[in-house]
Each structure stands twice: as C-alpha cells, then as structure tokens.
N, CA, C and O of each residue as an XYZ file, in Angstrom:
652
protein
N     107.478    107.530     99.209
C     107.767    106.193     99.359
C     107.072    105.447     98.097
O     105.888    105.721     97.898
N     107.494    104.838     97.523
C     108.488    104.597     95.694
C     106.650    103.523     95.888
O     106.416    102.724     96.795
N     105.441    103.996     94.448
C     104.826    103.683     94.317
C     104.862    101.768     93.953
O     105.979    101.413     93.577
N     104.165    101.004     94.006
C     103.832     99.869     94.402
C     102.620     99.802     92.948
O     101.609     99.107     93.059
N     102.747    100.169     92.356
C     101.298     99.913     90.979
C     101.735    100.073     89.254
O     101.187    100.409     88.204
N     103.298     99.525     89.806
C     103.853     99.133     88.157
C     103.254     98.310     88.008
O     102.478     97.687     88.732
N     103.782     98.163     86.326
C     102.699     97.116     85.339
C     104.178     96.333     85.335
O     105.041     96.733     86.117
N     104.510     94.993     84.269
C     105.505     94.721     83.662
C     106.202     95.579     82.106
O     107.291     95.512     81.536
N     104.450     96.641     81.757
C     104.915     96.988     80.813
C     105.871     98.570     81.336
O     106.705     99.258     80.747
N     105.332     98.640     82.490
C     105.970    100.367     82.460
C     107.497     99.798     82.887
O     108.161    100.293     81.977
N     108.121     99.312     83.437
C     109.172     98.095     83.918
C     110.519     98.676     82.907
O     111.670     98.250     82.816
N     109.909     99.690     82.296
C     111.045    100.478     81.020
C     112.786    100.730     81.339
O     113.894    100.383     80.930
N     112.220    101.459     82.213
C     113.203    102.686     82.895
C     114.548    101.898     84.680
O     114.546    101.087     85.606
N     115.081    102.573     84.258
C     115.905    102.339     85.419
C     115.361    103.000     86.711
O     114.879    102.154     87.465
N     115.315    103.918     87.054
C     113.731    104.341     87.962
C     112.307    103.522     88.238
O     111.697    103.270     89.277
N     112.103    103.280     87.105
C     111.300    103.010     87.482
C     111.185    101.470     88.733
O     110.497    101.382     89.749
N     112.408    100.173     87.957
C     112.634     99.196     88.394
C     112.940     99.964     89.719
O     112.117    100.025     90.633
N     113.938    100.436     89.759
C     114.708     99.999     92.086
C     112.684    101.166     92.175
O     112.105    100.128     92.496
N     111.955    101.825     92.156
C     111.250    102.192     92.263
C     110.069    100.858     92.693
O     109.069    101.299     93.260
N     110.080     99.650     92.532
C     109.456     98.389     91.924
C     109.972     97.938     93.295
O     109.330     97.632     94.300
N     111.594     97.985     93.035
C     112.156     96.792     93.924
C     112.748     97.864     95.289
O     113.568     97.304     96.016
N     112.504     98.861     95.544
C     112.425     99.499     96.737
C     111.221     99.320     97.474
O     111.430     99.347     98.687
N     110.248     99.179     97.213
C     108.870     99.020     97.520
C     108.730     97.631     97.958
O     108.224     97.485     99.071
N     109.117     96.444     97.233
C     108.968     95.031     97.334
C     110.087     94.894     98.731
O     109.713     94.453     99.817
N     111.434     95.338     98.464
C     111.402     96.139     99.797
C     111.274     95.850    100.989
O     111.541     94.886    101.706
N     110.714     97.071    101.124
C     109.235     97.492    102.403
C     108.584     96.424    102.465
O     108.648     95.839    103.546
N     107.927     95.931    101.605
C     106.901     95.172    101.419
C     107.570     93.593    102.420
O     106.778     93.260    103.302
N     108.701     92.808    102.343
C     109.324     91.923    102.895
C     109.738     92.145    104.527
O     109.684     91.289    105.410
N     110.290     93.958    104.690
C     110.642     94.188    105.703
C     110.189     94.717    106.942
O     110.757     95.004    107.995
N     108.575     94.791    106.386
C     107.323     95.361    107.225
C     107.052     96.375    107.737
O     106.268     96.725    108.620
N     108.461     97.296    106.511
C     108.226     99.151    107.197
C     109.286     99.453    106.376
O     110.185     98.697    106.009
N     109.059    101.010    106.022
C     109.155    102.288    105.286
C     110.405    102.337    105.554
O     110.605    102.498    106.758
N     111.855    102.223    104.572
C     113.033    102.612    104.512
C     113.183    103.691    104.833
O     113.967    103.758    105.779
N     112.720    104.855    104.431
C     112.791    105.741    104.157
C     112.578    106.824    105.496
O     111.364    106.982    105.619
N     113.352    107.653    106.577
C     113.151    108.267    107.800
C     112.135    109.013    107.825
O     112.109    109.936    107.011
N     110.544    108.767    109.136
C     109.717    109.252    108.995
C     108.838    109.561    109.858
O     109.191    109.391    111.025
N     108.004    109.884    109.719
C     107.260    110.513    111.358
C     105.985    109.172    111.245
O     105.238    109.422    110.299
N     105.629    107.981    111.907
C     104.869    107.248    111.483
C     103.771    107.487    113.367
O     103.874    108.305    114.281
N     103.173    106.705    113.209
C     101.776    106.746    113.999
C     101.824    105.119    114.128
O     101.894    105.036    112.901
N     101.853    103.499    114.616
C     101.443    102.953    115.204
C     100.782    102.106    116.275
O     101.040    102.363    117.451
N      99.595    100.696    115.840
C      98.986    100.572    116.989
C      99.296     99.562    116.931
O      99.411     98.822    115.954
N      99.501     99.371    118.144
C     100.069     97.662    118.796
C      98.930     97.531    119.840
O      98.151     98.370    120.293
N      99.112     95.993    120.113
C      98.756     94.873    120.927
C      99.676     95.153    121.517
O     100.777     95.478    121.074
N      99.029     94.980    123.565
C      99.535     94.714    124.444
C      98.792     93.437    125.143
O      97.600     93.159    125.020
N      99.900     92.627    126.009
C      99.358     91.730    126.972
C     100.300     91.826    128.213
O     101.274     91.164    128.573
N      99.773     92.683    128.625
C      99.877     93.327    129.563
C     101.197     92.869    130.822
O     100.927     92.557    131.981
N     102.762     92.938    130.179
C     103.689     92.999    130.552
C     103.848     94.138    131.000
O     102.919     94.944    131.048
N     105.581     94.518    131.585
C     105.153     95.340    131.445
C     106.573     95.880    130.581
O     107.127     96.823    131.146
N     107.120     95.493    129.518
C     107.228     95.977    128.103
C     107.244     95.332    127.314
O     107.461     94.147    127.063
N     106.799     96.831    126.543
C     106.490     96.821    124.695
C     107.369     96.800    123.966
O     108.403     97.428    124.192
N     107.218     96.196    123.086
C     108.081     96.602    122.033
C     107.498     96.872    120.706
O     106.805     96.186    119.954
N     108.241     98.723    120.590
C     107.819     99.180    119.617
C     108.404     98.990    117.273
O     109.464     99.425    116.822
N     107.580     98.448    116.633
C     108.330     97.389    115.445
C     108.754     98.677    114.390
O     108.100     99.200    113.487
N     109.735     98.875    114.753
C     109.717    100.010    113.870
C     111.245    100.425    114.177
O     111.450    100.532    115.386
N     112.320    100.673    113.392
C     113.840    100.775    113.559
C     114.345    101.587    112.111
O     113.682    101.959    111.142
N     115.347    101.654    112.316
C     115.691    102.468    113.714
C     114.578    103.020    114.378
O     113.419    102.951    113.969
N     114.949    103.557    115.387
C     113.920    104.293    116.195
C     115.121    104.920    116.601
O     116.220    104.500    116.962
N     114.452    106.408    116.394
C     115.019    107.887    116.522
C     114.130    108.507    118.021
O     114.612    109.117    118.975
N     113.024    108.181    117.837
C     112.437    109.130    118.762
C     110.629    108.472    119.011
O     109.980    107.765    118.240
N     110.246    109.006    120.291
C     108.754    108.598    120.187
C     108.341    109.448    120.939
O     108.244    109.423    122.166
N     107.949    110.645    119.828
C     106.550    111.640    120.869
C     105.306    111.444    121.414
O     104.677    112.228    122.125
N     105.018    110.453    121.071
C     104.492    110.411    122.004
C     103.207    109.310    121.906
O     102.620    109.063    120.853
N     102.836    108.596    123.445
C     102.033    107.490    123.553
C     100.821    107.343    124.594
O     100.814    107.728    125.763
N      99.505    106.508    123.685
C      98.508    106.759    124.501
C      98.096    105.221    124.363
O      98.234    104.248    123.621
N      97.371    105.720    125.813
C      96.987    104.264    126.425
C      95.232    104.300    126.087
O      94.391    105.108    126.481
N      95.096    103.196    125.281
C      92.628    103.807    125.161
C      92.191    105.102    124.752
O      91.105    105.678    124.683
N      94.153    105.554    124.342
C      93.204    106.929    123.738
C      93.631    108.498    124.673
O      93.444    109.657    124.305
N      94.273    107.974    126.013
C      94.730    108.459    126.605
C      96.459    108.684    126.543
O      97.266    107.807    126.234
N      96.839    110.355    126.992
C      98.526    110.256    126.792
C      98.991    109.037    128.417
O      98.329    108.507    129.310
N     100.824    109.093    127.941
C     101.441    108.553    129.025
C     102.601    108.771    128.933
O     102.993    109.029    127.795
N     103.617    108.763    130.044
C     104.773    109.052    129.501
C     105.195    107.727    129.302
O     104.459    106.766    129.525
N     106.672    107.607    128.776
C     107.663    106.733    129.050
C     108.563    106.756    128.662
O     109.018    107.782    128.155
N     109.405    105.304    128.749
C     110.859    106.038    128.682
C     111.260    104.888    127.826
O     110.949    103.823    128.359
N     111.871    104.750    126.631
C     111.739    104.075    125.727
C     113.834    104.192    125.512
O     114.538    105.068    126.015
N     114.438    102.725    124.416
C     115.068    103.225    123.808
C     115.207    103.190    122.137
O     114.464    103.178    121.156
N     116.219    103.184    122.357
C     117.325    103.296    120.584
C     116.748    101.776    120.182
O     116.598    101.789    118.960
N     116.272    100.155    120.855
C     116.393     99.706    119.779
C     114.739     98.645    120.030
O     114.550     97.443    119.844
N     113.533    100.044    120.644
C     112.527     99.693    120.275
C     111.498     99.529    121.783
O     110.270     99.586    121.836
N     112.850     99.229    123.357
C     111.631     98.935    124.261
C     111.047    100.183    125.115
O     111.472    101.265    125.521
N     109.721     99.369    125.172
C     109.485    100.738    125.746
C     108.732    100.556    127.718
O     108.294     99.522    128.221
N     108.826    101.740    128.281
C     107.946    101.007    129.675
C     107.199    102.325    129.456
O     107.073    103.174    128.574
N     106.638    101.999    131.063
C     105.705    102.970    130.904
C     106.191    104.123    132.672
O     105.731    103.604    133.688
N     106.813    105.160    132.860
C     107.299    106.094    133.974
C     105.870    105.549    134.924
O     106.287    105.461    136.079
N     104.928    105.301    134.905
C     103.942    105.210    136.397
C     104.859    103.629    136.695
O     105.697    103.774    137.585
N     104.825    102.589    136.255
C     105.792    101.650    136.670
C     104.293    100.521    135.736
O     104.271     99.304    135.555
N     103.380    101.461    135.393
C     102.355     99.963    135.255
C     102.717     99.347    134.297
O     103.691     99.584    133.583
N     101.693     98.225    134.183
C     102.171     97.485    133.475
C     100.847     97.705    131.776
O      99.655     97.518    132.020
N     101.266     98.089    130.222
C     100.573     98.182    129.659
C      99.205     96.929    129.638
O      99.094     96.107    130.548
N      98.342     96.981    128.560
C      96.919     96.802    129.267
C      97.381     95.386    128.684
O      98.506     94.890    128.750
N      96.175     94.839    128.071
C      96.089     93.275    128.074
C      94.926     93.488    127.248
O      93.780     93.611    127.682
N      95.378     93.537    125.672
C      94.490     93.516    124.395
C      94.688     93.898    122.968
O      95.759     94.431    122.676
N      93.766     93.689    122.011
C      94.563     94.227    121.071
C      93.654     95.482    120.838
O      92.486     95.810    121.047
N      95.546     96.366    119.943
C      94.822     97.975    119.803
C      94.582     98.452    120.613
O      93.654     99.258    120.554
N      95.624     98.126    122.455
C      95.250     99.206    123.471
C      96.578    100.509    123.162
O      96.743    101.338    124.056
N      97.563    100.608    121.720
C      98.534    101.209    122.474
C      98.596    101.843    121.314
O      98.444    101.291    120.224
N      98.922    103.563    121.567
C      99.205    103.445    120.085
C     100.468    104.976    120.251
O     100.479    105.863    121.105
N     101.372    104.758    119.089
C     102.801    104.956    119.482
C     103.210    106.329    118.572
O     103.152    105.755    117.485
N     103.552    107.608    118.245
C     103.830    108.008    117.667
C     105.651    107.958    117.513
O     106.394    108.395    118.391
N     105.859    107.688    116.950
C     107.753    107.770    116.407
C     108.258    108.371    115.431
O     107.433    109.020    114.788
N     109.339    108.413    115.051
C     110.009    109.159    114.346
C     111.125    107.846    114.263
O     111.853    107.562    115.214
N     111.129    106.925    112.655
C     111.878    105.825    112.310
C     112.257    105.706    111.101
O     111.911    106.201    110.029
N     113.116    104.882    111.482
C     113.632    104.532    109.660
C     114.540    105.066    109.391
O     114.910    105.922    110.194
N     115.493    104.812    107.945
C     117.285    105.316    107.977
C     117.391    106.337    106.821
O     116.996    106.193    105.664
N     118.235    107.790    107.589
C     118.584    108.823    106.680
C     119.392    108.528    105.064
O     119.431    109.225    104.050
N     119.869    107.425    105.329
C     120.212    107.180    104.129
C     120.337    104.964    104.820
O     120.596    104.276    105.807
N     120.012    104.895    103.687
C     120.085    103.279    103.265
C     121.248    102.373    103.771
O     122.341    102.468    103.212
N     121.065    101.476    104.828
C     122.742    100.794    104.834
C     122.759    100.278    103.360
O     121.784     99.840    102.750
N     124.489    100.451    102.726
C     124.783     99.643    101.807
C     124.000     98.848    100.755
O     123.539     98.810     99.613
N     124.249     97.960    102.476
C     123.361     96.148    101.591
C     122.249     96.401    101.523
O     121.651     95.662    100.741
N     121.488     97.342    102.131
C     120.014     97.405    101.251
C     120.068     98.091     99.856
O     119.566     97.485     98.909
N     120.454     98.918     99.721
C     120.671    100.002     98.824
C     121.693     98.245     97.088
O     121.383     97.849     95.965
N     122.594     98.016     97.901
C     123.002     96.784     97.073
C     121.784     95.612     96.202
O     121.595     95.193     95.060
N     121.133     95.444     97.689
C     120.337     94.317     97.295
C     118.768     94.951     95.985
O     118.241     94.462     94.986
N     118.586     96.203     96.773
C     117.512     96.593     95.707
C     118.040     96.840     94.605
O     117.629     96.177     93.653
N     119.430     98.164     94.290
C     120.193     97.869     92.504
C     120.035     96.177     91.964
O     119.345     96.025     90.957
N     120.644     94.926     92.594
C     120.778     94.132     91.524
C     119.637     93.488     91.769
O     119.569     92.447     91.117
N     118.465     93.748     92.633
C     116.791     93.232     92.004
C     116.463     93.840     91.041
O     116.021     93.207     90.082
N     116.559     95.079     90.991
C     116.114     96.202     89.893
C     116.984     95.900     88.559
O     116.383     96.150     87.514
N     118.039     95.503     88.454
C     118.601     95.027     87.535
C     118.233     93.767     86.815
O     118.384     93.508     85.621
N     117.698     92.999     87.815
C     117.279     91.841     87.227
C     115.493     92.322     86.374
O     114.900     92.188     85.304
N     115.314     92.888     87.680
C     113.872     93.240     86.763
C     114.142     94.192     85.564
O     113.182     94.429     84.830
N     115.015     94.606     85.360
C     114.940     94.963     83.701
C     115.632     94.120     82.804
O     114.969     93.824     81.810
N     116.911     93.589     82.870
C     117.160     92.673     82.420
C     116.406     91.402     81.876
O     116.994     90.682     81.069
N     115.182     91.111     82.266
C     114.637     90.036     82.221
C     112.776     90.254     82.502
O     112.352     89.376     83.253
N     111.986     90.975     82.155
C     111.021     91.540     82.584
C     110.081     90.582     83.182
O     109.534     90.724     84.276
N     109.942     89.609     82.384
C     109.328     88.645     82.128
C     109.976     87.389     83.614
O     109.082     87.138     84.422
N     110.842     86.959     83.803
C     111.058     85.726     84.603
C     111.559     84.925     83.567
O     111.553     83.803     84.074
N     111.959     84.824     82.504
C     112.081     83.462     81.976
C     113.440     83.003     82.551
O     114.430     83.696     82.787
N     113.243     81.548     82.737
C     114.093     81.243     82.788
C     114.821     79.748     82.356
O     114.391     78.615     82.577
N     115.908     80.107     81.757
C     116.373     78.710     80.790
C     116.832     77.199     81.199
O     117.322     77.090     82.323
N     116.740     76.200     80.523
C     117.172     74.930     81.564
C     117.521     74.066     80.646
O     116.599     73.408     80.165
N     118.738     73.845     80.203
C     119.360     72.285     79.155
C     119.864     71.355     80.409
O     120.416     71.238     81.503
N     119.100     70.731     79.140
C     119.275     68.999     79.591
C     119.624     68.252     78.075
O     119.214     68.516     76.944
N     120.710     67.044     78.654
C     121.678     66.875     77.470
C     121.117     67.546     76.202
O     120.123     67.356     75.501
N     122.105     68.370     76.188
C     121.937     69.406     74.800
C     120.652     70.223     74.367
O     120.562     71.047     73.457
N     119.793     69.836     75.148
C     118.670     70.377     74.876
C     118.309     71.402     75.648
O     118.100     71.169     76.839
N     118.140     72.926     75.065
C     117.906     74.125     75.919
C     116.183     74.527     75.698
O     115.492     74.414     74.685
N     115.899     74.927     76.784
C     114.222     75.836     76.677
C     114.050     76.641     77.500
O     114.633     76.526     78.578
N     112.982     77.975     77.184
C     112.815     78.364     78.232
C     111.293     78.119     79.254
O     110.196     77.704     78.880
N     111.532     78.352     80.000
C     110.365     78.755     80.421
C     109.781     79.703     81.397
O     110.718     80.137     82.068
N     108.828     80.144     81.725
C     107.911     81.404     82.291
C     108.802     81.166     84.094
O     109.042     80.156     84.756
N     109.068     82.696     84.339
C     109.474     82.464     85.753
C     108.506     83.633     86.319
O     107.396     83.766     85.802
N     109.026     84.710     87.659
C     108.373     85.002     88.618
C     108.022     86.231     87.574
O     109.032     86.453     86.906
N     107.127     86.950     87.270
C     107.610     88.554     86.597
C     108.484     89.395     87.864
O     108.558     89.027     89.036
N     109.000     90.409     87.361
C     108.681     91.442     87.543
C     110.270     91.585     88.724
O     111.333     91.267     88.192
N     110.301     91.877     89.670
C     111.511     91.962     90.378
C     110.851     91.002     91.428
O     109.695     90.859     91.825
N     112.472     90.190     91.821
C     112.670     89.395     92.381
C     113.791     89.470     93.140
O     114.705     90.290     93.054
N     113.634     88.375     94.043
C     115.339     88.508     95.474
C     115.013     87.178     95.610
O     114.040     86.431     95.712
N     117.105     87.182     95.539
C     117.684     85.529     95.266
C     117.890     84.977     97.256
O     118.018     85.762     98.196
N     117.854     83.466     97.331
C     117.281     83.651     98.828
C     118.192     83.855     99.446
O     117.874     83.924    100.633
N     119.479     84.036     99.246
C     120.587     84.680    100.055
C     119.871     86.531     99.820
O     120.057     87.201    100.835
N     119.263     87.178     98.852
C     119.050     88.424     99.429
C     118.233     89.129    100.736
O     118.369     90.101    101.479
N     116.829     87.444    100.428
C     115.696     87.384    101.447
C     116.629     87.282    102.599
O     116.477     88.238    103.359
N     118.022     86.006    103.186
C     117.837     86.287    103.304
C     118.272     87.503    104.674
O     117.924     87.644    105.847
N     119.193     88.198    103.746
C     119.883     89.223    104.166
C     118.712     90.537    104.539
O     118.941     91.065    105.628
N     117.572     91.079    103.808
C     116.484     91.585    104.194
C     116.293     91.265    105.380
O     116.301     92.061    106.319
N     116.077     89.905    105.469
C     115.162     89.621    107.039
C     116.520     90.976    108.611
O     115.923     91.729    109.380
N     117.660     90.915    108.633
C     118.402     91.363    109.177
C     117.457     92.846    109.599
O     117.345     93.507    110.631
N     116.819     92.955    108.074
C     116.394     95.262    108.630
C     114.557     94.747    109.170
O     113.864     95.764    109.216
N     113.750     93.456    109.545
C     112.914     93.276    108.552
C     112.076     93.965    110.298
O     112.734     94.239    111.302
N     110.762     94.070    110.192
C     110.206     94.740    111.775
C     110.164     93.622    113.096
O     109.755     92.462    113.158
N     110.770     94.514    114.088
C     110.786     93.276    115.145
C     109.361     92.818    115.512
O     108.585     93.685    115.915
N     109.173     92.249    115.468
C     107.730     91.990    116.357
C     107.933     90.728    117.875
O     106.966     90.461    118.589
C-alpha cells in the first residue's frame, strides 16, 4: 500500500505523485485497491444476511461470531448467510471475517483517475488557481497536493466500499 506520509516538498517525482493519488483513492473508496487478505470486524443487526464491505470479493476464508468459527455461504457480491440458518447476532463488532478481496489489476477507470490526479499534483503542487475579472488576473491558493475533480469523485464512488 502506498504511503500517505508525503509532504508537498516531496511531491516532485511522478512515482511519489502516483503513490499519493493511489493512497487518496483508497481513503475515498474505503478499502485497499490491491488484492490482499484482510480481516474485517463487522457490526451485525440480528438479520439472516450480512454484507461484507470489501470487493471485489474472491474468497471468505473464515468467519467468527463472538470468537467462535461458523460456516457460511457467501456471494461474490459480498452477501453472507450462516449455514446453520441462525441470524447474525445483534451488536457492534460481533462478527469477524477473513477475506481475499481487491483487484489483481486496477480497473482502467481507477488507473485513469489516479494518473490524472497525480499529473495535476505535479503540475500544480500548491493548488493555485487563477481567476480573471475584467482583464485583471490574480492567483489564489487552492487545495495543495493531489485533488480530484467532481466527476472523478463521482466515478470513484462506483468503487466505494458497500456498507
């Protein structure tokens, strides 16, 4: 996972800009992009179906309720039911799930957004904006570092963790 500890002074080469954009995307979508094994702690509400907030979901390797293993049936969309037919408990942090989730290769749209944001960050690391009024132009400070356009933010929500 890329580091989020970059400062503006370090945003001087493309790899660092890409790492920062990648980390910002992961923050916005609420999950890692790369495929990996993860352990999640979930709140349950006494229902028979529980949503695993990680995707794309490749495997559910273990599920524990209050620390005890349970067998489950799960879908690639992240829905999970207990094999014993019981409902999930009602309470916070009562279900632990070990999963294999994420992309082997990021989707093209994610890659495009990351590269575009990284380029903007390199081209304008201080986030300056120029305004012109009646022939007079001036620069104002904006958001420094890597920022996303409103369209990119909208597109990123397709990849957000489902809760």
